[in-house]
N, C-alpha and C positions, 0 to 999 in steps of 0.2 A: 202643775198639770192636774187637770180634773180627773176624778176617779173613773169616769166613763171613758175618757180618752186613753187613760193608762190601761184599762182593761181591754180596750180595742187593740191597742198597740201590742199588748201581751198575747192576745189571741192571734193577731197577725203573725207575730214572731213564732208562736208555737205551731202554726200551720205552715208557714213559709220554710222553716228550717228543715223539716223532714222532706218536703217536696224539692227543695234546692239540691239535696244530695241524690235524688232519684236520677238514675241514668248516667251519673258522672263517669262510671267505668264501662257502661254498656257499649258506647261507641268505640272506644279504643280496643275493647275486648273483641267486638265483632270485626273490626278492621284487621286486627292481628289474625283472627281465625280465617277471614277471607283471604288474606295474603298467603297464609300457610297452605290453605287449600289450593289456591292458584299455583303455588310452587309445586304441589303434587301433580297438577295438570301438566305443568311444564316438564316435569320429570318423566311422565308417561309419553309425552310427545318426543322428548329427547331419546327415550328408550326406543321408540319406533324409528326415529331418525338414524339410529345406529344400525338398524336392520336393513334399511332401504338400499344402501350400496351393496350389501351382501346379496340381496334379492336380484338387483340389476346384474351383478356379476354372475350369479348362478343362471339367470335366464338368458343373458346376452349371447353366449356362444351357441346355445341350443336353438334359439328362436330368432333367426335372421329376419323372418317375416314380421316380427313384432317390434321393429326398430322405432316406429312412430310412437307406440305406447311407452316404450322404454325412454325415449327422448322426452316425452311429456312428464314422466316421473322424474327424470333428471332435472328438468326445468323447475317443476313444482318443489322438488327437494331443495334446490338452490335458493328458491324464494323463501321457503319455510324456514330454512336454517339461517338465512340472511337477516331475518328480523330479530333484533336483539330486544329482549324483554327482561324486566326485573319486577320486583314487588310493586313498585309504583305504577306499572303499566295498567293495573286494574282501575286506576283513577284517571286515566287518559283515554277517553272513548275512542279517539282516532287511532292511537297506537294499538289499543286492545282489538279494535275491529280489523286492523291490518294483520295483526298476529293471527286472529281467528280465521280470516279469509285465506291466508297462506296455508294454514294447517288444513282447512277444508279443501283447498285446491290439491294438496298432496293426497288427502283421503280419496278424492275423486279420481286422480290419476292412478293411484294404486288399485282402485276398483276396476278401472279399464284394463289394467295389466292382468288382474286376477280373472277377469272375463276372458281375456285372450288365453290365459293359461288353461282355463276350463275347456276351451275349444281345441286345444292341442294335447292329444293324449300323451305324447312323450314328455311334455312339461308337467302335466297333471300327475304323472306317475313318478317323477323325480323326487326322491325322499328329501333332499336338501331344500328344494322349492316348497314342498309340502310343509316341512318344519318351519321355514321362514314365514310362509303364509299364516300358519297357526300362531306364531309368535307375534306377527304384526297385528293379527286380529285381536289377540289378547291385549296388546298395548292399546289398540283403538278402543276396545271395550272398557279397559280401566280408565283411559283418558275421558271417555264419555261419562262414566260414573262419577269421576272426580269433578268434571265440568258441571254436572248436575248438582253435586254437593256445593261447589263454589257458587253457582247461581242462587241456591237457597240461602247461603250465608250473605251473599252480596245484597239480595233482596231484603233480608232482615236488617242489614246495616243501613240500607237506603231508607227503609221504613222508620227505623229508630231515629235517624237524623231528622225526620219530619215530625216526630211525635213530641208531645209536651211531656216533661220539661227538657228532654234531650236536645231539642232544637236549639236551646240556649247554649248548651255545651258544644254543639256542632258549630255554632257561630263563633264562640270564643276560641275554639281550637282550629277553626278554618277547615273543618272536615269537608272533603269532596265526595260526591256520589261515586259509586263504583259502577263500572260497566257490567252489563249482564250479557252473556253469550247467547247467540242464536243457536238452535239445535244444529248438529252437523247435517250436511246434505245427505239425501238418500242416495243409494247406489255406491256407497263407500265400500271398502274391502270387506266382503262377507264370504271368505272362503269356507268351503265345507270342512 
């Protein structure tokens, strides 16, 4: 082998080796972080879901005139709790969208119930209802914050998958892009 060829080969190896290791752990680390953050989102929605039957039970006997709003909450609650999700849901755009749509539907239905509560002084003054509204709002706020955190990590993961040299690792590992959530609808539960 000629000395010029040998020096080129050596230079190529010296440049290629450090670059080859770049990003090797970035994709799995970001994937793990995104899935963990999405688990926190699911936990906040689960926490809210535990409060919904209690709210319906507390309002139901007092507010016969709000049967339609309570029925909408019951239906949205059934849809939201009927969608099963796990960590891999973040890489299945259709299942992720279905999950988010059902959660947003429940948020909207709760908002309508809270509007009805505001219009009914006897409901607005009930301590149990006020406490449940406050707890649901706190769960919604925490879920929204965690969803924003998840979106940030998912965007970083998706960007890293397209960046050089990580794109090679993404291809080798068969990494899939993660779904990013749309912001929740306006008019959700915002009790005072």
